[in-house]
N, C-alpha and C positions, 0 to 999 in steps of 0.2 A: 504495498500498499502505498502510495507518496504521498508526502508532504500536502499536498492540495485535499485529497480524499479522510487524511486520517482532522484532518482539520475539519472538514467539513461532517463530517463524520461527532468532532466534538458537539459544535455546532446543531446536527443534528439531538442527539440526549436536551443540548440543554434546552434547544425547542423544547421539544418533548414535555419536559417538566415546567415550561411554562406553563401551555399549556394546558394540562393537567392539575398545578396547582389552581394557577385563576377558572382552571373546574368548579373544582374543590371547596373551593370560598366561595364560591356566584351561587351553592350553594348548599353552606355551610356546614358544610362538614368539617368535621374540629377532624387536625392532621398533620404531622412533622413529616418532614423529609426527612430519612433516615439512610446510611449509609456514604457507599463514596464523594456522591454532592454533596450530605452536607457537610462532611469533611474538608471537601475545599470550600463549600462558604464559612467556613471557622479560617482555614490557614489561610484564605485568601484576604480574610482581614490584619490577617500580617505582610504578607509575604506572597499577594496572584504568582511569582516566579515558581514557587511553592506545589501546587498546586498537581495535582494528577486526574489524568481523563477517567472517566468509566463511561461503560458498555452502554446502564439500566439507570431506570431510577428506582429508587423503596422507599417507597410512604409507613407513616406509621398509624394506622387505622384502626378506630373497635372496630372489634372484630362483628358488635350489637350493629352498626353506622351501615354495615354489608352494604344492606339496598341502594342507598341513598349514594354510597362509592361508587357501584357500576354503571347507576343510573349517570351520573356525573361522566361517570368513564367513557361507558357502552356512546354516549352521549356526543361527544366526539369518531364520534367512527371504531373505536381500539374494540377488537373483540372477549373475549371475556370467557370462553371454551373453558375456561383450566379451575375458572372461581366454583365450577359445579364440583371437580373431581380433588381439591388439596383439601387437608386437613389445618393446614400451620401455616399457609401462607398463598393468593392470588396471584394468579400474572394478566394481563391484560395486555396482551399483542398491538402493536404498533400498524396498522393496515399499510403507512407509506415504508415500515420496516417491520417485514414478518420474520421477527430470531422471537427467541425467545430469555437469550441474552441480552437482547438491546428493546426488549416493553419494558411496563412497569409494573413491580411485585409490592405486595403488600408483606408488610409484619403488623399480626395483632400485636395491639399496645398493653401492657400490663396479664399479660402471658409467656409459660416458659417457648424459645425462638425454638428451645431443642430440647429432648424429655430429660436428657446429660444436663441441661447447660440448672446452675444455681441460680440464678438472680432473674429473675423476669424484665420483662421488655419495658421498655419505659413510659408511661402512657402520652398523652396529648398533649394536654393539659401541662408538659413539660420543651412542650413547640414556644420559640420567639419567633419574633417576625425577622426575616431576612433582608440585610439592605435592599438586594434584589425587589423584596415582597411578597415570597417567597411564605411561610412556618415551616421552618427550620425546627429540629431538637435541641433543646440549651447543652450546647456541650458538656455539661458536670454528667448529662446524661450518652454522652455520644461517648463517653471515653466508656464508661462503666460496659455499651453494649457493644464496644470493640474488641475490650477487653474479657468481654463473656465467650465471643466469639472465639475471637483467638484462632483463628484462620492466617495463613501465610501473609492475607491482602490486610486482616486487620491490624497485626503487626508490625505491619510499611503502615500504616493510615496511625495507628498510635503513633513510631517513630517518627513520621513529618507532623503530627502534633505537640510533639516533642523538641523536634529543629525550631521550631521557631517558639517557643515558648508557652505556647497555650496550658498547660498537663502545671495548674501551676498546687503554690498551698492551698485554694479552696478546692480544688478540680480534685485535689487529693486526699479533701477530709471529708469526701463525702463518696468511697473505696472503703467495701469489706476488704478483709483485710487478704482475702483469696488469688483477688480483683489484682490490690497492693503489690502481694506477692512478682504474677506476672507483667503488671508495670517495671517491677524489680528486674525484673531479668530482658525486660523489651531493652531498658536503660545499660545491661550490664553490657546485652550484645551491645549494644551504638559502642558502647566506648571504650570495644576490642580491640 
């Protein structure tokens, strides 16, 4: 993929993010942008050059709001076929880019994202308004989510937030001991 194609792909994700969050705002549905776009929102406030691209849009919503979420997103022309089949999360496929990897994925608020997780996902009440206008998960909640998931990409995102000084004493003070240990592990790996 050339640079132009890569930049166009990044722009398509941003357009999808703006379109979906505007529809949720218009419908009065509580939500929060999470995942890579949330990390980019927070990191970009400190250093635009330190942000990373992501392929999809992850949105935290209450499971009870699923009918309203579905109506808002399918009203944009997105396909919700997977919504009926997934118990943990739902996906909406953009007709302009019909790939599951680049869709809109829902994460259930206040629930265990995976049965093995010991920390629940944040609530939609932990959202704050991003300077670009959409609701994004508050920084302490985002850090908790990333440390709970602890996949390779989550560890990279934590390292990115550490590198620009976002994870301070206030954020650390919100973490349970298990997550503090994971944060320490990432910090030690970065200093090696």
